[in-house]
MISEMAR-895847 format. One record per residue: residue in one letter; residue number from 1; x, y, z of N, C-alpha, C in turn; chain. Coordinates in Angstrom, 1 decimal, m for minus. Layout:
N
- A, NUM, X, Y, Z, X, Y, Z, X, Y, Z, A
...
END
This chain:
95
- X, 1, 52.8, 214.3, 29.4, 52.6, 215.6, 29.0, 51.2, 216.1, 29.6, A
- X, 2, 51.3, 216.7, 30.7, 50.0, 217.2, 31.4, 49.3, 218.1, 30.5, A
- X, 3, 47.9, 218.0, 30.5, 47.1, 218.9, 29.7, 46.9, 218.5, 28.3, A
- X, 4, 47.8, 217.7, 27.7, 47.7, 217.3, 26.3, 46.9, 216.0, 26.2, A
- X, 5, 46.0, 216.0, 25.2, 45.3, 214.7, 25.0, 46.2, 213.5, 24.8, A
- X, 6, 45.9, 212.4, 25.4, 46.8, 211.2, 25.4, 47.2, 210.8, 24.0, A
- X, 7, 46.3, 210.8, 23.0, 46.7, 210.3, 21.7, 47.6, 211.3, 21.1, A
- X, 8, 47.4, 212.6, 21.2, 48.3, 213.6, 20.7, 49.7, 213.5, 21.3, A
- X, 9, 49.7, 213.3, 22.6, 51.0, 213.1, 23.3, 51.7, 211.9, 22.8, A
- X, 10, 51.0, 210.8, 22.7, 51.6, 209.5, 22.2, 52.2, 209.7, 20.8, A
- X, 11, 51.4, 210.3, 19.9, 51.8, 210.4, 18.5, 53.0, 211.4, 18.4, A
- X, 12, 53.1, 212.4, 19.3, 54.2, 213.3, 19.2, 55.5, 212.5, 19.6, A
- X, 13, 55.4, 211.6, 20.6, 56.5, 210.8, 21.0, 56.8, 209.6, 20.1, A
- X, 14, 55.8, 209.2, 19.3, 55.9, 208.1, 18.4, 55.4, 208.4, 17.0, A
- X, 15, 56.1, 209.3, 16.3, 55.6, 209.8, 15.0, 55.3, 208.8, 13.9, A
- X, 16, 55.9, 207.6, 14.1, 55.7, 206.6, 13.0, 54.5, 205.7, 13.3, A
- X, 17, 53.9, 205.9, 14.4, 52.7, 205.1, 14.8, 51.5, 206.0, 14.6, A
- X, 18, 50.5, 205.5, 13.8, 49.3, 206.3, 13.6, 48.2, 205.7, 14.5, A
- X, 19, 47.6, 206.6, 15.3, 46.5, 206.2, 16.2, 45.2, 206.8, 15.7, A
- X, 20, 44.2, 206.0, 15.6, 42.9, 206.4, 15.2, 41.9, 206.1, 16.3, A
- X, 21, 41.3, 207.1, 16.9, 40.4, 206.9, 18.0, 39.0, 206.6, 17.4, A
- X, 22, 38.4, 205.4, 17.8, 37.1, 205.1, 17.3, 36.2, 204.9, 18.5, A
- X, 23, 35.1, 205.6, 18.5, 34.2, 205.5, 19.7, 33.0, 204.7, 19.3, A
- X, 24, 32.5, 203.8, 20.2, 31.3, 203.1, 19.9, 30.6, 202.9, 21.3, A
- X, 25, 29.3, 202.9, 21.2, 28.5, 202.7, 22.4, 28.5, 201.2, 22.8, A
- X, 26, 28.2, 201.0, 24.0, 28.1, 199.6, 24.5, 27.1, 198.7, 23.7, A
- X, 27, 26.0, 199.3, 23.3, 24.9, 198.6, 22.6, 25.4, 198.2, 21.2, A
- X, 28, 26.1, 199.1, 20.6, 26.5, 198.8, 19.2, 27.9, 198.1, 19.1, A
- X, 29, 28.6, 198.0, 20.1, 29.9, 197.4, 20.1, 30.0, 196.0, 19.5, A
- X, 30, 29.2, 195.0, 20.0, 29.4, 193.7, 19.4, 29.1, 193.7, 17.9, A
- X, 31, 28.1, 194.3, 17.4, 27.8, 194.3, 15.9, 28.9, 195.1, 15.2, A
- X, 32, 29.4, 196.2, 15.7, 30.5, 197.0, 15.1, 31.7, 196.1, 15.0, A
- X, 33, 32.1, 195.4, 16.0, 33.3, 194.6, 16.0, 33.1, 193.4, 15.0, A
- X, 34, 31.9, 192.8, 14.9, 31.7, 191.8, 13.9, 31.9, 192.3, 12.5, A
- X, 35, 31.4, 193.5, 12.3, 31.6, 194.1, 11.0, 33.0, 194.3, 10.6, A
- X, 36, 33.8, 194.9, 11.6, 35.2, 195.1, 11.4, 35.9, 193.7, 11.1, A
- X, 37, 35.5, 192.7, 11.9, 36.2, 191.4, 11.7, 35.9, 190.8, 10.4, A
- X, 38, 34.6, 190.9, 9.9, 34.3, 190.4, 8.6, 35.1, 191.1, 7.5, A
- X, 39, 35.4, 192.4, 7.7, 36.2, 193.1, 6.7, 37.7, 193.0, 6.9, A
- X, 40, 38.1, 192.2, 7.9, 39.5, 192.0, 8.2, 40.2, 193.2, 8.7, A
- X, 41, 39.4, 194.0, 9.4, 39.9, 195.3, 9.8, 39.8, 195.6, 11.3, A
- X, 42, 40.0, 194.5, 12.1, 39.9, 194.7, 13.6, 41.1, 195.6, 14.1, A
- X, 43, 40.9, 196.4, 15.1, 41.9, 197.3, 15.6, 43.0, 196.4, 16.3, A
- X, 44, 44.2, 197.0, 16.3, 45.4, 196.4, 16.9, 45.3, 196.5, 18.5, A
- X, 45, 44.7, 197.6, 18.9, 44.5, 197.8, 20.4, 43.1, 198.3, 20.6, A
- X, 46, 42.5, 197.7, 21.7, 41.2, 198.2, 22.1, 41.2, 198.4, 23.6, A
- X, 47, 40.8, 199.6, 24.0, 40.7, 199.9, 25.4, 39.2, 200.2, 25.8, A
- X, 48, 38.8, 199.6, 26.8, 37.4, 199.9, 27.3, 37.5, 200.7, 28.6, A
- X, 49, 37.2, 202.0, 28.6, 37.3, 202.8, 29.8, 36.6, 202.2, 31.0, A
- X, 50, 35.5, 201.6, 30.7, 34.7, 201.0, 31.9, 35.5, 199.9, 32.5, A
- X, 51, 36.2, 199.1, 31.7, 37.0, 198.0, 32.3, 38.3, 198.6, 32.9, A
- X, 52, 38.9, 199.6, 32.3, 40.1, 200.2, 32.9, 39.7, 200.8, 34.3, A
- X, 53, 38.5, 201.4, 34.4, 38.1, 202.1, 35.6, 38.0, 201.1, 36.8, A
- X, 54, 37.7, 199.8, 36.4, 37.6, 198.8, 37.5, 38.9, 198.5, 38.1, A
- X, 55, 40.0, 198.7, 37.4, 41.4, 198.3, 37.9, 42.2, 199.5, 38.4, A
- X, 56, 41.7, 200.7, 38.2, 42.5, 201.9, 38.5, 43.0, 202.0, 39.9, A
- X, 57, 42.3, 201.4, 40.8, 42.8, 201.5, 42.2, 43.6, 200.2, 42.6, A
- X, 58, 43.8, 199.3, 41.7, 44.6, 198.1, 42.1, 45.9, 198.0, 41.3, A
- X, 59, 46.3, 199.0, 40.5, 47.6, 199.0, 39.9, 48.7, 199.2, 40.9, A
- X, 60, 49.7, 198.5, 40.8, 50.8, 198.6, 41.7, 52.1, 198.9, 40.8, A
- X, 61, 53.0, 199.6, 41.4, 54.3, 199.9, 40.7, 55.0, 198.6, 40.4, A
- X, 62, 55.7, 198.6, 39.3, 56.5, 197.4, 38.9, 57.8, 197.4, 39.8, A
- X, 63, 58.1, 196.2, 40.3, 59.4, 196.1, 41.0, 60.5, 196.3, 40.1, A
- X, 64, 61.7, 196.8, 40.5, 62.8, 197.1, 39.7, 63.3, 195.9, 38.9, A
- X, 65, 63.3, 194.7, 39.5, 63.8, 193.5, 38.8, 62.9, 193.1, 37.6, A
- X, 66, 61.6, 193.4, 37.7, 60.7, 193.1, 36.6, 60.8, 194.2, 35.6, A
- X, 67, 60.9, 195.5, 36.1, 61.0, 196.6, 35.2, 62.3, 196.5, 34.3, A
- X, 68, 63.3, 195.9, 34.8, 64.6, 195.7, 34.1, 64.4, 194.8, 32.9, A
- X, 69, 63.3, 194.0, 32.8, 63.1, 193.1, 31.7, 62.5, 193.8, 30.5, A
- X, 70, 62.0, 195.1, 30.7, 61.3, 195.8, 29.6, 62.2, 196.8, 28.9, A
- X, 71, 61.9, 197.0, 27.6, 62.6, 198.0, 26.8, 62.5, 199.4, 27.5, A
- X, 72, 63.5, 200.2, 27.5, 63.5, 201.5, 28.0, 62.3, 202.3, 27.3, A
- X, 73, 61.5, 203.0, 28.1, 60.4, 203.8, 27.6, 59.2, 203.0, 27.2, A
- X, 74, 59.2, 201.7, 27.3, 58.0, 201.0, 26.9, 56.9, 200.8, 28.0, A
- X, 75, 57.3, 201.2, 29.2, 56.4, 201.1, 30.4, 55.7, 202.4, 30.7, A
- X, 76, 54.4, 202.5, 30.6, 53.8, 203.8, 30.8, 53.8, 204.2, 32.3, A
- X, 77, 53.7, 205.5, 32.5, 53.7, 206.1, 33.8, 52.2, 206.5, 34.1, A
- X, 78, 51.7, 206.1, 35.3, 50.4, 206.5, 35.7, 50.5, 207.0, 37.1, A
- X, 79, 50.1, 208.3, 37.3, 50.2, 208.9, 38.6, 51.6, 208.8, 39.2, A
- X, 80, 52.6, 209.0, 38.3, 54.0, 209.0, 38.7, 54.7, 207.7, 39.0, A
- X, 81, 53.9, 206.6, 38.7, 54.5, 205.2, 38.9, 54.4, 204.5, 37.6, A
- X, 82, 55.5, 203.7, 37.3, 55.5, 202.8, 36.1, 54.6, 201.6, 36.4, A
- X, 83, 53.6, 201.4, 35.5, 52.7, 200.3, 35.7, 52.4, 199.7, 34.3, A
- X, 84, 51.9, 198.5, 34.3, 51.5, 197.8, 33.1, 50.1, 197.1, 33.3, A
- X, 85, 49.4, 197.0, 32.2, 48.2, 196.2, 32.2, 48.7, 194.8, 31.9, A
- X, 86, 48.0, 193.8, 32.5, 48.5, 192.4, 32.4, 48.7, 191.9, 31.0, A
- X, 87, 48.1, 192.4, 30.0, 48.2, 191.9, 28.6, 49.4, 192.4, 27.9, A
- X, 88, 50.2, 193.2, 28.4, 51.3, 193.8, 27.7, 52.5, 192.8, 27.6, A
- X, 89, 53.1, 192.8, 26.4, 54.2, 191.8, 26.2, 55.4, 192.6, 25.5, A
- X, 90, 56.1, 193.3, 26.3, 57.2, 194.1, 25.8, 58.5, 193.8, 26.4, A
- X, 91, 58.7, 192.5, 26.6, 60.0, 192.0, 27.3, 61.1, 192.2, 26.3, A
- X, 92, 62.3, 192.5, 26.9, 63.5, 192.6, 26.1, 63.9, 191.3, 25.5, A
- X, 93, 64.5, 191.4, 24.3, 65.0, 190.2, 23.7, 66.4, 189.9, 24.4, A
- X, 94, 66.9, 188.7, 24.2, 68.1, 188.2, 24.8, 69.3, 188.7, 24.0, A
- X, 95, 69.1, 189.3, 22.8, 70.2, 189.7, 21.9, 70.8, 191.0, 22.3, A
END
């Protein structure tokens, strides 16, 4: 959805998933995460824009045979190509 903030677009397409954006500076991040961990409240997903920026030019489109192993709609599109970060685990079940 061009022009729409990514979280808003994601939540519109996935209304049962709540996304809460939490910002923290690099200096406070380790202590903030320790506090969340102590409270048993670590986030399910964490994205570090600085780390993502390092790989933005090395993403390659997924080959069709690999793409076929993923649930329909589970692979994000980046600059018109379907790509995944290596940590993703959305393979189809055999059932």
